[in-house]
PDB file of N, CA, C and O in Angstrom:
ATOM      1  N   MET A   1      10.358 -10.888 -33.544  1.00  0.00           N
ATOM      2  CA  MET A   1       9.675 -11.970 -34.213  1.00  0.00           C
ATOM      3  C   MET A   1       9.484 -13.125 -33.225  1.00  0.00           C
ATOM      4  O   MET A   1      10.424 -13.526 -32.539  1.00  0.00           O
ATOM      5  N   GLU A   2       8.284 -13.642 -33.159  1.00  0.00           N
ATOM      6  CA  GLU A   2       8.019 -14.795 -32.291  1.00  0.00           C
ATOM      7  C   GLU A   2       8.407 -16.091 -32.985  1.00  0.00           C
ATOM      8  O   GLU A   2       8.140 -16.285 -34.170  1.00  0.00           O
ATOM      9  N   THR A   3       9.040 -16.968 -32.226  1.00  0.00           N
ATOM     10  CA  THR A   3       9.448 -18.268 -32.733  1.00  0.00           C
ATOM     11  C   THR A   3       8.861 -19.345 -31.843  1.00  0.00           C
ATOM     12  O   THR A   3       8.976 -19.278 -30.619  1.00  0.00           O
ATOM     13  N   ILE A   4       8.234 -20.333 -32.451  1.00  0.00           N
ATOM     14  CA  ILE A   4       7.680 -21.462 -31.710  1.00  0.00           C
ATOM     15  C   ILE A   4       8.687 -22.595 -31.728  1.00  0.00           C
ATOM     16  O   ILE A   4       9.223 -22.952 -32.777  1.00  0.00           O
ATOM     17  N   ILE A   5       8.938 -23.157 -30.551  1.00  0.00           N
ATOM     18  CA  ILE A   5       9.845 -24.292 -30.438  1.00  0.00           C
ATOM     19  C   ILE A   5       9.075 -25.463 -29.837  1.00  0.00           C
ATOM     20  O   ILE A   5       8.618 -25.409 -28.695  1.00  0.00           O
ATOM     21  N   TRP A   6       8.944 -26.504 -30.621  1.00  0.00           N
ATOM     22  CA  TRP A   6       8.357 -27.750 -30.150  1.00  0.00           C
ATOM     23  C   TRP A   6       9.507 -28.650 -29.690  1.00  0.00           C
ATOM     24  O   TRP A   6      10.570 -28.625 -30.310  1.00  0.00           O
ATOM     25  N   PRO A   7       9.337 -29.432 -28.643  1.00  0.00           N
ATOM     26  CA  PRO A   7      10.413 -30.322 -28.182  1.00  0.00           C
ATOM     27  C   PRO A   7      10.948 -31.250 -29.274  1.00  0.00           C
ATOM     28  O   PRO A   7      12.132 -31.584 -29.272  1.00  0.00           O
ATOM     29  N   VAL A   8      10.099 -31.663 -30.193  1.00  0.00           N
ATOM     30  CA  VAL A   8      10.528 -32.576 -31.265  1.00  0.00           C
ATOM     31  C   VAL A   8      11.614 -31.945 -32.143  1.00  0.00           C
ATOM     32  O   VAL A   8      12.395 -32.668 -32.762  1.00  0.00           O
ATOM     33  N   TYR A   9      11.676 -30.611 -32.206  1.00  0.00           N
ATOM     34  CA  TYR A   9      12.666 -29.928 -33.036  1.00  0.00           C
ATOM     35  C   TYR A   9      14.099 -30.261 -32.624  1.00  0.00           C
ATOM     36  O   TYR A   9      14.999 -30.269 -33.464  1.00  0.00           O
ATOM     37  N   ILE A  10      14.318 -30.538 -31.333  1.00  0.00           N
ATOM     38  CA  ILE A  10      15.681 -30.789 -30.843  1.00  0.00           C
ATOM     39  C   ILE A  10      15.821 -32.179 -30.226  1.00  0.00           C
ATOM     40  O   ILE A  10      16.763 -32.423 -29.473  1.00  0.00           O
ATOM     41  N   ASP A  11      14.907 -33.083 -30.530  1.00  0.00           N
ATOM     42  CA  ASP A  11      14.906 -34.433 -29.960  1.00  0.00           C
ATOM     43  C   ASP A  11      15.700 -35.392 -30.845  1.00  0.00           C
ATOM     44  O   ASP A  11      15.302 -35.675 -31.975  1.00  0.00           O
ATOM     45  N   SER A  12      16.821 -35.889 -30.329  1.00  0.00           N
ATOM     46  CA  SER A  12      17.687 -36.764 -31.130  1.00  0.00           C
ATOM     47  C   SER A  12      17.066 -38.129 -31.405  1.00  0.00           C
ATOM     48  O   SER A  12      17.528 -38.848 -32.292  1.00  0.00           O
ATOM     49  N   SER A  13      16.029 -38.496 -30.662  1.00  0.00           N
ATOM     50  CA  SER A  13      15.386 -39.787 -30.902  1.00  0.00           C
ATOM     51  C   SER A  13      14.346 -39.721 -32.026  1.00  0.00           C
ATOM     52  O   SER A  13      13.776 -40.744 -32.405  1.00  0.00           O
ATOM     53  N   LYS A  14      14.103 -38.528 -32.551  1.00  0.00           N
ATOM     54  CA  LYS A  14      13.157 -38.345 -33.659  1.00  0.00           C
ATOM     55  C   LYS A  14      13.918 -38.181 -34.970  1.00  0.00           C
ATOM     56  O   LYS A  14      15.063 -37.730 -34.987  1.00  0.00           O
ATOM     57  N   SER A  15      13.269 -38.549 -36.055  1.00  0.00           N
ATOM     58  CA  SER A  15      13.879 -38.401 -37.380  1.00  0.00           C
ATOM     59  C   SER A  15      13.543 -37.019 -37.943  1.00  0.00           C
ATOM     60  O   SER A  15      12.710 -36.296 -37.396  1.00  0.00           O
ATOM     61  N   ARG A  16      14.190 -36.676 -39.017  1.00  0.00           N
ATOM     62  CA  ARG A  16      13.872 -35.418 -39.701  1.00  0.00           C
ATOM     63  C   ARG A  16      12.415 -35.438 -40.178  1.00  0.00           C
ATOM     64  O   ARG A  16      11.730 -34.416 -40.129  1.00  0.00           O
ATOM     65  N   ASN A  17      11.946 -36.597 -40.635  1.00  0.00           N
ATOM     66  CA  ASN A  17      10.554 -36.718 -41.078  1.00  0.00           C
ATOM     67  C   ASN A  17       9.574 -36.524 -39.929  1.00  0.00           C
ATOM     68  O   ASN A  17       8.452 -36.061 -40.138  1.00  0.00           O
ATOM     69  N   ASP A  18       9.990 -36.875 -38.722  1.00  0.00           N
ATOM     70  CA  ASP A  18       9.125 -36.680 -37.553  1.00  0.00           C
ATOM     71  C   ASP A  18       9.112 -35.238 -37.081  1.00  0.00           C
ATOM     72  O   ASP A  18       8.239 -34.851 -36.304  1.00  0.00           O
ATOM     73  N   GLY A  19      10.072 -34.429 -37.541  1.00  0.00           N
ATOM     74  CA  GLY A  19      10.068 -33.012 -37.191  1.00  0.00           C
ATOM     75  C   GLY A  19      11.346 -32.476 -36.595  1.00  0.00           C
ATOM     76  O   GLY A  19      11.420 -31.285 -36.294  1.00  0.00           O
ATOM     77  N   ARG A  20      12.361 -33.309 -36.410  1.00  0.00           N
ATOM     78  CA  ARG A  20      13.630 -32.802 -35.867  1.00  0.00           C
ATOM     79  C   ARG A  20      14.217 -31.817 -36.856  1.00  0.00           C
ATOM     80  O   ARG A  20      14.246 -32.083 -38.057  1.00  0.00           O
ATOM     81  N   LYS A  21      14.691 -30.667 -36.357  1.00  0.00           N
ATOM     82  CA  LYS A  21      15.190 -29.596 -37.230  1.00  0.00           C
ATOM     83  C   LYS A  21      16.708 -29.485 -37.239  1.00  0.00           C
ATOM     84  O   LYS A  21      17.271 -28.882 -38.153  1.00  0.00           O
ATOM     85  N   ILE A  22      17.382 -30.050 -36.246  1.00  0.00           N
ATOM     86  CA  ILE A  22      18.838 -29.933 -36.170  1.00  0.00           C
ATOM     87  C   ILE A  22      19.474 -31.315 -36.250  1.00  0.00           C
ATOM     88  O   ILE A  22      18.778 -32.324 -36.142  1.00  0.00           O
ATOM     89  N   SER A  23      20.781 -31.368 -36.437  1.00  0.00           N
ATOM     90  CA  SER A  23      21.458 -32.657 -36.578  1.00  0.00           C
ATOM     91  C   SER A  23      21.375 -33.467 -35.286  1.00  0.00           C
ATOM     92  O   SER A  23      21.200 -32.911 -34.202  1.00  0.00           O
ATOM     93  N   LYS A  24      21.503 -34.781 -35.415  1.00  0.00           N
ATOM     94  CA  LYS A  24      21.460 -35.643 -34.235  1.00  0.00           C
ATOM     95  C   LYS A  24      22.586 -35.317 -33.272  1.00  0.00           C
ATOM     96  O   LYS A  24      22.402 -35.411 -32.058  1.00  0.00           O
ATOM     97  N   ASN A  25      23.755 -34.934 -33.791  1.00  0.00           N
ATOM     98  CA  ASN A  25      24.882 -34.579 -32.921  1.00  0.00           C
ATOM     99  C   ASN A  25      24.582 -33.352 -32.068  1.00  0.00           C
ATOM    100  O   ASN A  25      25.037 -33.264 -30.928  1.00  0.00           O
ATOM    101  N   ASP A  26      23.825 -32.411 -32.609  1.00  0.00           N
ATOM    102  CA  ASP A  26      23.472 -31.199 -31.866  1.00  0.00           C
ATOM    103  C   ASP A  26      22.254 -31.403 -30.966  1.00  0.00           C
ATOM    104  O   ASP A  26      22.083 -30.679 -29.985  1.00  0.00           O
ATOM    105  N   ALA A  27      21.416 -32.373 -31.289  1.00  0.00           N
ATOM    106  CA  ALA A  27      20.163 -32.585 -30.560  1.00  0.00           C
ATOM    107  C   ALA A  27      20.388 -33.304 -29.227  1.00  0.00           C
ATOM    108  O   ALA A  27      21.468 -33.833 -28.965  1.00  0.00           O
ATOM    109  N   VAL A  28      19.344 -33.311 -28.391  1.00  0.00           N
ATOM    110  CA  VAL A  28      19.370 -34.004 -27.100  1.00  0.00           C
ATOM    111  C   VAL A  28      18.265 -35.053 -27.075  1.00  0.00           C
ATOM    112  O   VAL A  28      17.310 -34.981 -27.848  1.00  0.00           O
ATOM    113  N   THR A  29      18.400 -36.018 -26.189  1.00  0.00           N
ATOM    114  CA  THR A  29      17.410 -37.082 -26.082  1.00  0.00           C
ATOM    115  C   THR A  29      16.243 -36.630 -25.209  1.00  0.00           C
ATOM    116  O   THR A  29      16.444 -36.153 -24.092  1.00  0.00           O
ATOM    117  N   ASN A  30      15.044 -36.780 -25.715  1.00  0.00           N
ATOM    118  CA  ASN A  30      13.805 -36.495 -24.991  1.00  0.00           C
ATOM    119  C   ASN A  30      13.825 -35.195 -24.193  1.00  0.00           C
ATOM    120  O   ASN A  30      13.724 -35.230 -22.966  1.00  0.00           O
ATOM    121  N   PRO A  31      13.955 -34.050 -24.863  1.00  0.00           N
ATOM    122  CA  PRO A  31      13.947 -32.777 -24.127  1.00  0.00           C
ATOM    123  C   PRO A  31      12.569 -32.484 -23.543  1.00  0.00           C
ATOM    124  O   PRO A  31      11.547 -32.728 -24.185  1.00  0.00           O
ATOM    125  N   LYS A  32      12.553 -31.971 -22.348  1.00  0.00           N
ATOM    126  CA  LYS A  32      11.306 -31.602 -21.671  1.00  0.00           C
ATOM    127  C   LYS A  32      11.086 -30.094 -21.813  1.00  0.00           C
ATOM    128  O   LYS A  32      12.035 -29.339 -22.026  1.00  0.00           O
ATOM    129  N   LEU A  33       9.837 -29.668 -21.692  1.00  0.00           N
ATOM    130  CA  LEU A  33       9.524 -28.243 -21.783  1.00  0.00           C
ATOM    131  C   LEU A  33      10.283 -27.443 -20.736  1.00  0.00           C
ATOM    132  O   LEU A  33      10.779 -26.352 -21.018  1.00  0.00           O
ATOM    133  N   THR A  34      10.373 -27.988 -19.525  1.00  0.00           N
ATOM    134  CA  THR A  34      11.068 -27.268 -18.456  1.00  0.00           C
ATOM    135  C   THR A  34      12.548 -27.081 -18.794  1.00  0.00           C
ATOM    136  O   THR A  34      13.126 -26.035 -18.498  1.00  0.00           O
ATOM    137  N   GLU A  35      13.156 -28.088 -19.411  1.00  0.00           N
ATOM    138  CA  GLU A  35      14.563 -27.972 -19.810  1.00  0.00           C
ATOM    139  C   GLU A  35      14.744 -26.916 -20.893  1.00  0.00           C
ATOM    140  O   GLU A  35      15.676 -26.114 -20.838  1.00  0.00           O
ATOM    141  N   ILE A  36      13.862 -26.921 -21.862  1.00  0.00           N
ATOM    142  CA  ILE A  36      13.950 -25.944 -22.951  1.00  0.00           C
ATOM    143  C   ILE A  36      13.766 -24.536 -22.402  1.00  0.00           C
ATOM    144  O   ILE A  36      14.491 -23.616 -22.779  1.00  0.00           O
ATOM    145  N   SER A  37      12.805 -24.374 -21.520  1.00  0.00           N
ATOM    146  CA  SER A  37      12.538 -23.076 -20.917  1.00  0.00           C
ATOM    147  C   SER A  37      13.721 -22.598 -20.082  1.00  0.00           C
ATOM    148  O   SER A  37      14.104 -21.431 -20.168  1.00  0.00           O
ATOM    149  N   ARG A  38      14.304 -23.483 -19.276  1.00  0.00           N
ATOM    150  CA  ARG A  38      15.463 -23.133 -18.460  1.00  0.00           C
ATOM    151  C   ARG A  38      16.659 -22.762 -19.330  1.00  0.00           C
ATOM    152  O   ARG A  38      17.368 -21.797 -19.047  1.00  0.00           O
ATOM    153  N   ALA A  39      16.875 -23.539 -20.391  1.00  0.00           N
ATOM    154  CA  ALA A  39      17.979 -23.265 -21.307  1.00  0.00           C
ATOM    155  C   ALA A  39      17.792 -21.910 -22.002  1.00  0.00           C
ATOM    156  O   ALA A  39      18.752 -21.159 -22.174  1.00  0.00           O
ATOM    157  N   ALA A  40      16.567 -21.608 -22.394  1.00  0.00           N
ATOM    158  CA  ALA A  40      16.280 -20.329 -23.053  1.00  0.00           C
ATOM    159  C   ALA A  40      16.519 -19.166 -22.092  1.00  0.00           C
ATOM    160  O   ALA A  40      17.073 -18.139 -22.484  1.00  0.00           O
ATOM    161  N   ARG A  41      16.102 -19.324 -20.837  1.00  0.00           N
ATOM    162  CA  ARG A  41      16.355 -18.281 -19.843  1.00  0.00           C
ATOM    163  C   ARG A  41      17.854 -18.094 -19.612  1.00  0.00           C
ATOM    164  O   ARG A  41      18.330 -16.969 -19.454  1.00  0.00           O
ATOM    165  N   LYS A  42      18.592 -19.204 -19.595  1.00  0.00           N
ATOM    166  CA  LYS A  42      20.049 -19.145 -19.420  1.00  0.00           C
ATOM    167  C   LYS A  42      20.704 -18.373 -20.563  1.00  0.00           C
ATOM    168  O   LYS A  42      21.728 -17.720 -20.363  1.00  0.00           O
ATOM    169  N   LEU A  43      20.123 -18.445 -21.754  1.00  0.00           N
ATOM    170  CA  LEU A  43      20.638 -17.726 -22.920  1.00  0.00           C
ATOM    171  C   LEU A  43      20.154 -16.277 -22.982  1.00  0.00           C
ATOM    172  O   LEU A  43      20.460 -15.560 -23.935  1.00  0.00           O
ATOM    173  N   GLY A  44      19.404 -15.849 -21.974  1.00  0.00           N
ATOM    174  CA  GLY A  44      18.928 -14.471 -21.922  1.00  0.00           C
ATOM    175  C   GLY A  44      17.669 -14.223 -22.719  1.00  0.00           C
ATOM    176  O   GLY A  44      17.346 -13.075 -23.025  1.00  0.00           O
ATOM    177  N   LEU A  45      16.948 -15.284 -23.063  1.00  0.00           N
ATOM    178  CA  LEU A  45      15.695 -15.148 -23.805  1.00  0.00           C
ATOM    179  C   LEU A  45      14.533 -15.141 -22.824  1.00  0.00           C
ATOM    180  O   LEU A  45      14.702 -15.502 -21.659  1.00  0.00           O
ATOM    181  N   ASN A  46      13.374 -14.739 -23.279  1.00  0.00           N
ATOM    182  CA  ASN A  46      12.196 -14.681 -22.425  1.00  0.00           C
ATOM    183  C   ASN A  46      11.155 -15.680 -22.933  1.00  0.00           C
ATOM    184  O   ASN A  46      10.252 -15.303 -23.680  1.00  0.00           O
ATOM    185  N   PRO A  47      11.273 -16.962 -22.531  1.00  0.00           N
ATOM    186  CA  PRO A  47      10.361 -17.981 -23.072  1.00  0.00           C
ATOM    187  C   PRO A  47       8.985 -17.963 -22.400  1.00  0.00           C
ATOM    188  O   PRO A  47       8.857 -17.693 -21.206  1.00  0.00           O
ATOM    189  N   LYS A  48       7.973 -18.258 -23.200  1.00  0.00           N
ATOM    190  CA  LYS A  48       6.611 -18.465 -22.691  1.00  0.00           C
ATOM    191  C   LYS A  48       6.262 -19.930 -22.939  1.00  0.00           C
ATOM    192  O   LYS A  48       6.369 -20.413 -24.067  1.00  0.00           O
ATOM    193  N   THR A  49       5.849 -20.632 -21.898  1.00  0.00           N
ATOM    194  CA  THR A  49       5.531 -22.048 -22.014  1.00  0.00           C
ATOM    195  C   THR A  49       4.033 -22.238 -22.201  1.00  0.00           C
ATOM    196  O   THR A  49       3.223 -21.648 -21.486  1.00  0.00           O
ATOM    197  N   GLU A  50       3.679 -23.071 -23.173  1.00  0.00           N
ATOM    198  CA  GLU A  50       2.281 -23.460 -23.394  1.00  0.00           C
ATOM    199  C   GLU A  50       2.238 -24.983 -23.350  1.00  0.00           C
ATOM    200  O   GLU A  50       2.477 -25.644 -24.361  1.00  0.00           O
ATOM    201  N   ASP A  51       1.934 -25.538 -22.186  1.00  0.00           N
ATOM    202  CA  ASP A  51       2.014 -26.992 -22.022  1.00  0.00           C
ATOM    203  C   ASP A  51       0.778 -27.749 -22.472  1.00  0.00           C
ATOM    204  O   ASP A  51       0.755 -28.978 -22.417  1.00  0.00           O
ATOM    205  N   ASP A  52      -0.240 -27.043 -22.912  1.00  0.00           N
ATOM    206  CA  ASP A  52      -1.469 -27.705 -23.353  1.00  0.00           C
ATOM    207  C   ASP A  52      -1.581 -27.809 -24.878  1.00  0.00           C
ATOM    208  O   ASP A  52      -2.659 -28.087 -25.404  1.00  0.00           O
ATOM    209  N   LYS A  53      -0.479 -27.589 -25.580  1.00  0.00           N
ATOM    210  CA  LYS A  53      -0.486 -27.621 -27.054  1.00  0.00           C
ATOM    211  C   LYS A  53       0.012 -28.964 -27.572  1.00  0.00           C
ATOM    212  O   LYS A  53       0.789 -29.655 -26.912  1.00  0.00           O
ATOM    213  N   TYR A  54      -0.451 -29.317 -28.765  1.00  0.00           N
ATOM    214  CA  TYR A  54      -0.116 -30.595 -29.390  1.00  0.00           C
ATOM    215  C   TYR A  54       0.623 -30.348 -30.699  1.00  0.00           C
ATOM    216  O   TYR A  54       0.157 -29.578 -31.539  1.00  0.00           O
ATOM    217  N   TYR A  55       1.775 -30.999 -30.879  1.00  0.00           N
ATOM    218  CA  TYR A  55       2.492 -30.908 -32.141  1.00  0.00           C
ATOM    219  C   TYR A  55       1.624 -31.567 -33.212  1.00  0.00           C
ATOM    220  O   TYR A  55       1.192 -32.704 -33.021  1.00  0.00           O
ATOM    221  N   PRO A  56       1.354 -30.894 -34.330  1.00  0.00           N
ATOM    222  CA  PRO A  56       0.401 -31.408 -35.318  1.00  0.00           C
ATOM    223  C   PRO A  56       0.654 -32.844 -35.799  1.00  0.00           C
ATOM    224  O   PRO A  56      -0.294 -33.607 -35.984  1.00  0.00           O
ATOM    225  N   ARG A  57       1.896 -33.207 -35.998  1.00  0.00           N
ATOM    226  CA  ARG A  57       2.180 -34.556 -36.484  1.00  0.00           C
ATOM    227  C   ARG A  57       1.876 -35.622 -35.422  1.00  0.00           C
ATOM    228  O   ARG A  57       1.524 -36.753 -35.754  1.00  0.00           O
ATOM    229  N   PHE A  58       2.016 -35.250 -34.142  1.00  0.00           N
ATOM    230  CA  PHE A  58       1.723 -36.174 -33.033  1.00  0.00           C
ATOM    231  C   PHE A  58       0.582 -35.585 -32.206  1.00  0.00           C
ATOM    232  O   PHE A  58       0.754 -35.278 -31.026  1.00  0.00           O
ATOM    233  N   TRP A  59      -0.566 -35.434 -32.826  1.00  0.00           N
ATOM    234  CA  TRP A  59      -1.704 -34.759 -32.202  1.00  0.00           C
ATOM    235  C   TRP A  59      -2.204 -35.446 -30.933  1.00  0.00           C
ATOM    236  O   TRP A  59      -2.899 -34.812 -30.138  1.00  0.00           O
ATOM    237  N   TRP A  60      -1.879 -36.705 -30.718  1.00  0.00           N
ATOM    238  CA  TRP A  60      -2.339 -37.438 -29.534  1.00  0.00           C
ATOM    239  C   TRP A  60      -1.410 -37.220 -28.330  1.00  0.00           C
ATOM    240  O   TRP A  60      -1.748 -37.605 -27.210  1.00  0.00           O
ATOM    241  N   ASP A  61      -0.248 -36.608 -28.558  1.00  0.00           N
ATOM    242  CA  ASP A  61       0.757 -36.433 -27.516  1.00  0.00           C
ATOM    243  C   ASP A  61       0.873 -34.958 -27.138  1.00  0.00           C
ATOM    244  O   ASP A  61       1.344 -34.145 -27.934  1.00  0.00           O
ATOM    245  N   SER A  62       0.452 -34.621 -25.944  1.00  0.00           N
ATOM    246  CA  SER A  62       0.504 -33.235 -25.483  1.00  0.00           C
ATOM    247  C   SER A  62       1.921 -32.882 -25.054  1.00  0.00           C
ATOM    248  O   SER A  62       2.265 -32.955 -23.874  1.00  0.00           O
ATOM    249  N   SER A  63       2.737 -32.499 -26.030  1.00  0.00           N
ATOM    250  CA  SER A  63       4.138 -32.207 -25.730  1.00  0.00           C
ATOM    251  C   SER A  63       4.338 -30.772 -25.264  1.00  0.00           C
ATOM    252  O   SER A  63       5.318 -30.469 -24.583  1.00  0.00           O
ATOM    253  N   GLY A  64       3.419 -29.893 -25.626  1.00  0.00           N
ATOM    254  CA  GLY A  64       3.569 -28.486 -25.295  1.00  0.00           C
ATOM    255  C   GLY A  64       4.534 -27.808 -26.250  1.00  0.00           C
ATOM    256  O   GLY A  64       5.123 -28.447 -27.122  1.00  0.00           O
ATOM    257  N   ARG A  65       4.687 -26.489 -26.069  1.00  0.00           N
ATOM    258  CA  ARG A  65       5.601 -25.726 -26.914  1.00  0.00           C
ATOM    259  C   ARG A  65       6.100 -24.507 -26.149  1.00  0.00           C
ATOM    260  O   ARG A  65       5.531 -24.116 -25.129  1.00  0.00           O
ATOM    261  N   ILE A  66       7.161 -23.925 -26.656  1.00  0.00           N
ATOM    262  CA  ILE A  66       7.753 -22.726 -26.086  1.00  0.00           C
ATOM    263  C   ILE A  66       7.706 -21.638 -27.148  1.00  0.00           C
ATOM    264  O   ILE A  66       7.991 -21.895 -28.318  1.00  0.00           O
ATOM    265  N   ILE A  67       7.350 -20.432 -26.749  1.00  0.00           N
ATOM    266  CA  ILE A  67       7.355 -19.290 -27.656  1.00  0.00           C
ATOM    267  C   ILE A  67       8.452 -18.336 -27.183  1.00  0.00           C
ATOM    268  O   ILE A  67       8.509 -17.958 -26.013  1.00  0.00           O
ATOM    269  N   ILE A  68       9.318 -17.959 -28.122  1.00  0.00           N
ATOM    270  CA  ILE A  68      10.458 -17.106 -27.802  1.00  0.00           C
ATOM    271  C   ILE A  68      10.497 -15.928 -28.763  1.00  0.00           C
ATOM    272  O   ILE A  68      10.283 -16.079 -29.966  1.00  0.00           O
ATOM    273  N   GLU A  69      10.775 -14.753 -28.211  1.00  0.00           N
ATOM    274  CA  GLU A  69      11.027 -13.576 -29.039  1.00  0.00           C
ATOM    275  C   GLU A  69      12.495 -13.623 -29.443  1.00  0.00           C
ATOM    276  O   GLU A  69      13.370 -13.686 -28.578  1.00  0.00           O
ATOM    277  N   ARG A  70      12.776 -13.593 -30.730  1.00  0.00           N
ATOM    278  CA  ARG A  70      14.173 -13.629 -31.171  1.00  0.00           C
ATOM    279  C   ARG A  70      14.428 -12.544 -32.210  1.00  0.00           C
ATOM    280  O   ARG A  70      13.537 -12.143 -32.959  1.00  0.00           O
ATOM    281  N   GLU A  71      15.661 -12.092 -32.228  1.00  0.00           N
ATOM    282  CA  GLU A  71      16.082 -11.113 -33.224  1.00  0.00           C
ATOM    283  C   GLU A  71      17.503 -11.450 -33.649  1.00  0.00           C
ATOM    284  O   GLU A  71      18.307 -11.920 -32.844  1.00  0.00           O
ATOM    285  N   GLU A  72      17.800 -11.213 -34.893  1.00  0.00           N
ATOM    286  CA  GLU A  72      19.159 -11.305 -35.421  1.00  0.00           C
ATOM    287  C   GLU A  72      19.823 -12.674 -35.265  1.00  0.00           C
ATOM    288  O   GLU A  72      21.051 -12.752 -35.220  1.00  0.00           O
ATOM    289  N   ILE A  73      19.065 -13.721 -35.183  1.00  0.00           N
ATOM    290  CA  ILE A  73      19.626 -15.074 -35.126  1.00  0.00           C
ATOM    291  C   ILE A  73      18.662 -15.998 -35.875  1.00  0.00           C
ATOM    292  O   ILE A  73      17.443 -15.862 -35.768  1.00  0.00           O
ATOM    293  N   SER A  74      19.220 -16.926 -36.623  1.00  0.00           N
ATOM    294  CA  SER A  74      18.356 -17.836 -37.365  1.00  0.00           C
ATOM    295  C   SER A  74      17.700 -18.823 -36.405  1.00  0.00           C
ATOM    296  O   SER A  74      18.204 -19.073 -35.310  1.00  0.00           O
ATOM    297  N   LYS A  75      16.587 -19.371 -36.826  1.00  0.00           N
ATOM    298  CA  LYS A  75      15.876 -20.334 -35.991  1.00  0.00           C
ATOM    299  C   LYS A  75      16.747 -21.570 -35.748  1.00  0.00           C
ATOM    300  O   LYS A  75      16.768 -22.108 -34.641  1.00  0.00           O
ATOM    301  N   ASN A  76      17.459 -22.015 -36.775  1.00  0.00           N
ATOM    302  CA  ASN A  76      18.303 -23.191 -36.631  1.00  0.00           C
ATOM    303  C   ASN A  76      19.411 -22.950 -35.597  1.00  0.00           C
ATOM    304  O   ASN A  76      19.673 -23.810 -34.756  1.00  0.00           O
ATOM    305  N   LYS A  77      20.048 -21.798 -35.659  1.00  0.00           N
ATOM    306  CA  LYS A  77      21.109 -21.460 -34.696  1.00  0.00           C
ATOM    307  C   LYS A  77      20.531 -21.361 -33.289  1.00  0.00           C
ATOM    308  O   LYS A  77      21.167 -21.789 -32.326  1.00  0.00           O
ATOM    309  N   LEU A  78      19.336 -20.803 -33.165  1.00  0.00           N
ATOM    310  CA  LEU A  78      18.670 -20.714 -31.871  1.00  0.00           C
ATOM    311  C   LEU A  78      18.431 -22.115 -31.298  1.00  0.00           C
ATOM    312  O   LEU A  78      18.677 -22.349 -30.115  1.00  0.00           O
ATOM    313  N   LEU A  79      17.954 -23.046 -32.131  1.00  0.00           N
ATOM    314  CA  LEU A  79      17.703 -24.414 -31.681  1.00  0.00           C
ATOM    315  C   LEU A  79      18.998 -25.103 -31.248  1.00  0.00           C
ATOM    316  O   LEU A  79      19.009 -25.817 -30.245  1.00  0.00           O
ATOM    317  N   VAL A  80      20.079 -24.900 -31.985  1.00  0.00           N
ATOM    318  CA  VAL A  80      21.370 -25.488 -31.618  1.00  0.00           C
ATOM    319  C   VAL A  80      21.852 -24.909 -30.290  1.00  0.00           C
ATOM    320  O   VAL A  80      22.348 -25.645 -29.438  1.00  0.00           O
ATOM    321  N   ASN A  81      21.710 -23.600 -30.111  1.00  0.00           N
ATOM    322  CA  ASN A  81      22.132 -22.967 -28.856  1.00  0.00           C
ATOM    323  C   ASN A  81      21.328 -23.492 -27.669  1.00  0.00           C
ATOM    324  O   ASN A  81      21.896 -23.754 -26.609  1.00  0.00           O
ATOM    325  N   ILE A  82      20.034 -23.647 -27.831  1.00  0.00           N
ATOM    326  CA  ILE A  82      19.196 -24.177 -26.753  1.00  0.00           C
ATOM    327  C   ILE A  82      19.584 -25.609 -26.448  1.00  0.00           C
ATOM    328  O   ILE A  82      19.678 -25.991 -25.282  1.00  0.00           O
ATOM    329  N   SER A  83      19.807 -26.401 -27.472  1.00  0.00           N
ATOM    330  CA  SER A  83      20.199 -27.795 -27.282  1.00  0.00           C
ATOM    331  C   SER A  83      21.539 -27.895 -26.545  1.00  0.00           C
ATOM    332  O   SER A  83      21.686 -28.715 -25.638  1.00  0.00           O
ATOM    333  N   GLN A  84      22.499 -27.079 -26.923  1.00  0.00           N
ATOM    334  CA  GLN A  84      23.802 -27.083 -26.241  1.00  0.00           C
ATOM    335  C   GLN A  84      23.658 -26.648 -24.788  1.00  0.00           C
ATOM    336  O   GLN A  84      24.339 -27.172 -23.906  1.00  0.00           O
ATOM    337  N   SER A  85      22.778 -25.699 -24.546  1.00  0.00           N
ATOM    338  CA  SER A  85      22.533 -25.244 -23.177  1.00  0.00           C
ATOM    339  C   SER A  85      21.905 -26.355 -22.337  1.00  0.00           C
ATOM    340  O   SER A  85      22.243 -26.515 -21.164  1.00  0.00           O
ATOM    341  N   ILE A  86      20.996 -27.118 -22.931  1.00  0.00           N
ATOM    342  CA  ILE A  86      20.389 -28.253 -22.220  1.00  0.00           C
ATOM    343  C   ILE A  86      21.453 -29.292 -21.889  1.00  0.00           C
ATOM    344  O   ILE A  86      21.458 -29.854 -20.794  1.00  0.00           O
ATOM    345  N   LYS A  87      22.350 -29.545 -22.833  1.00  0.00           N
ATOM    346  CA  LYS A  87      23.432 -30.514 -22.590  1.00  0.00           C
ATOM    347  C   LYS A  87      24.289 -30.077 -21.406  1.00  0.00           C
ATOM    348  O   LYS A  87      24.660 -30.900 -20.569  1.00  0.00           O
ATOM    349  N   SER A  88      24.604 -28.790 -21.334  1.00  0.00           N
ATOM    350  CA  SER A  88      25.427 -28.315 -20.219  1.00  0.00           C
ATOM    351  C   SER A  88      24.656 -28.363 -18.897  1.00  0.00           C
ATOM    352  O   SER A  88      25.245 -28.632 -17.851  1.00  0.00           O
ATOM    353  N   LEU A  89      23.347 -28.105 -18.935  1.00  0.00           N
ATOM    354  CA  LEU A  89      22.541 -28.189 -17.725  1.00  0.00           C
ATOM    355  C   LEU A  89      22.432 -29.640 -17.238  1.00  0.00           C
ATOM    356  O   LEU A  89      22.392 -29.884 -16.032  1.00  0.00           O
ATOM    357  N   ARG A  90      22.385 -30.586 -18.151  1.00  0.00           N
ATOM    358  CA  ARG A  90      22.281 -31.994 -17.776  1.00  0.00           C
ATOM    359  C   ARG A  90      23.575 -32.528 -17.163  1.00  0.00           C
ATOM    360  O   ARG A  90      23.545 -33.477 -16.380  1.00  0.00           O
ATOM    361  N   LYS A  91      24.705 -31.926 -17.515  1.00  0.00           N
ATOM    362  CA  LYS A  91      25.983 -32.371 -16.975  1.00  0.00           C
ATOM    363  C   LYS A  91      26.161 -31.997 -15.510  1.00  0.00           C
ATOM    364  O   LYS A  91      26.938 -32.628 -14.793  1.00  0.00           O
ATOM    365  N   LYS A  92      25.445 -30.980 -15.070  1.00  0.00           N
ATOM    366  CA  LYS A  92      25.583 -30.513 -13.673  1.00  0.00           C
ATOM    367  C   LYS A  92      24.963 -31.462 -12.694  1.00  0.00           C
ATOM    368  O   LYS A  92      24.995 -31.214 -11.488  1.00  0.00           O
TER     369      LYS A  92
END
């Protein structure tokens, strides 16, 4: 199953109404596409980056998106895992 991940889904500076899908404690500040892609690769996923896409709610901001093939894991758990991976990558 293909899953689309927009950076806003894991952005702690955004509200739930703006599109954040996980808790602020699990989210990261201003995640970049490259960070999400690197974190997904670190988790053994095969991400495809589309940097010319616009999140519908913020159609003026070309944030891009990541497409990931996932199996046997919920989308929410996947987002938390990616966010935690980004946090560990930022600490290095």
